[in-house]
N, C-alpha and C positions, 0 to 999 in steps of 0.2 A: 598130079595130086590135086583133087578138087578143093577149092577154097571153101572153108566153112563160114557160115554167116554168124556174126556176133549178135547176141540179143540186144546189144547196145549200138543200134544203128545210128547214123548221123541224125536222123529225126529224133530219136530217143534222147541222144546227147543234147540236142538243141532244146528240147522240152525241159530236160533236167536243168540246163543252164538258165533258161528263162525263169523257171520256178526258183532256182537257187538265187538269182539276182533279186527277184521280188521279195523273197522271204529273208534274204540277207539284209535287206533294208529294214525289215521288221526286227531282225536280230540287232541291228545297229541301234534302233530306237530302244530296244530292251536294254542294251548295254549302256546307253546314255542315262537311262532312268534308274539303273541299279543303285548307284550311290545315294540318290534321293530317296528311293524306297527303303533302303537299308537304314538311312538316317531317320526317316519319318515313320515308316510302318514296316519294320523288319519282319513281322509275322506274315506279311503279304508277299514276301519275296518269291515264294513258290509260284504265285500267279505270273510273275514276270519271267522267271526261269522256265516255266511251262510253255511259254511261247516258242521255245526252241524245238518243239516237236513238229511244228508246222511244215518245214520243208519235206521231210520224209513222208508225212501223211499225204500231202497233196500229190507228191510224185508217185507214191504207191497207188493211190486211188485213181489217178489219171492213167498211169502206164501199166500197172499190174505186172511188173517184171522184176526179176532178181536184180539186186545191186542199185536200183534207182534211188532208194531211200538214202543209202550211204553216200552215193555220189552227190545227190542234191544237197544233203546236209553239209558235205565238205565244200561245195561251191558256195552255199549260203554263208558258211563260216569265213570263207575268203572275203566275201563282200562285207560282211559285218565287221571283220577284222580290219578291213581297209578304212572304215569309218571310226573304229575304236581300237587303234593299235595296242593300247595297253591291255585290252581284253583278248588279244589275238590267241594266245595259248589256251585260254579258257574256251573260246569259241571252237577251236579245233578239237579240244578234248570233249566238249559237249557234243559236237557233231559226230565224233567217232562213237561215243557212248550211246547216244540216242539212235543214231543210224544203225549201229550194230544190234541194238535191242529190237528195233522195228524190223530189220532184216531177219533176225533170229526168229521172231514170232511168225513172220511170213514163211520162213524156211521150214518151220515145224509143220506147216500145212502143205509143204512142197510147192509153194507159190501157186496153189490151186484154189484156195478159199479166200475170197475177198469180201466176206461179210463184214458188216459194221462191227460186230462183236470183236473181231481179231484186232482191229485198230484200237479199240478201247482196252484190250488186254495189254497191249504194249504201253498205252497211256497210263494204265494203273501201275505197271511195273516201274515206269519212269517216275511216276508220282511218288511211289514209296522211296525210290532212290533219292529224289529231290528232298523229300521230308527228312531223310537221314543226313544228307549232306548239309542242308540248310540248318538243321539242328546243331551241327557242330560248327558251322561257319558263323552263325548268329548266336550270341550269348543270350539264349532265351530266359535264363534265370533272372536277368535284369528286367524283363518285361512283366507287366501286371498279369495277374492270373487269367483274366479274360483273353488277353493276347496269346498266352500260352495255350489256352483251350482251343482257340480258333485256328492256331497255326497249322496243326496237322491236317484238318480237313482242307484248308486252303492250299497247302503244299501238294496234297494228293489230287485235289480237284483242278489245280492249275493246268496240268497237261491234259486232263480229261476235257475241260472246257475248250482249250485250244485245239484239241483233236476234233471236237464237234464242229468247230468253225472251219478247220482245214478240210474236213470231209465235205462240207457244203461247197467250199470253193472247188475242190477236186471233182466233185460230182458235176458242178456247173461247167467246168472245163471239159470233162468227158462228153457232156451233152453238146457242147459247142464244137466238138470234133477235133479237139487237141490230141486225143489218143491216137496212136498209129493204128492202122487197120491191118 
């Protein structure tokens, strides 16, 4: 029986691991800043939470393969959780949710379309989810009217802004030859 080759080769797994470690450190910083942001500027929490889209976006832009977003998100969550054990369950939950959304959007195009637009579709979906979750997590009624007004755009734009940053990083990594041939 001939052996079938897995799309997740050793090189792909190592690239996912490297991206996961680097972006897990970003997740750790986001975790550390959460309580401060919620205490000082809860309306801006979507910007912090939006940073968690980065692992999957970079992995998909660099590798353009199935499952790399989910795998990289989980690796990043393990790293972030090591630095913030109290947030570990949330890191894993966010990794699963964001990774599955990013994989789902890519699967809808059968992993054949890697245009920038599809990354921003997943960012928009995640932004809406963040807006709803943060709405219930943060008592927005206690905030001044101006903070309630800017909350929704910030919550939706957080993942979009972080997606743009992650795409630039992923594109630079592809140009540098990180993607398998």
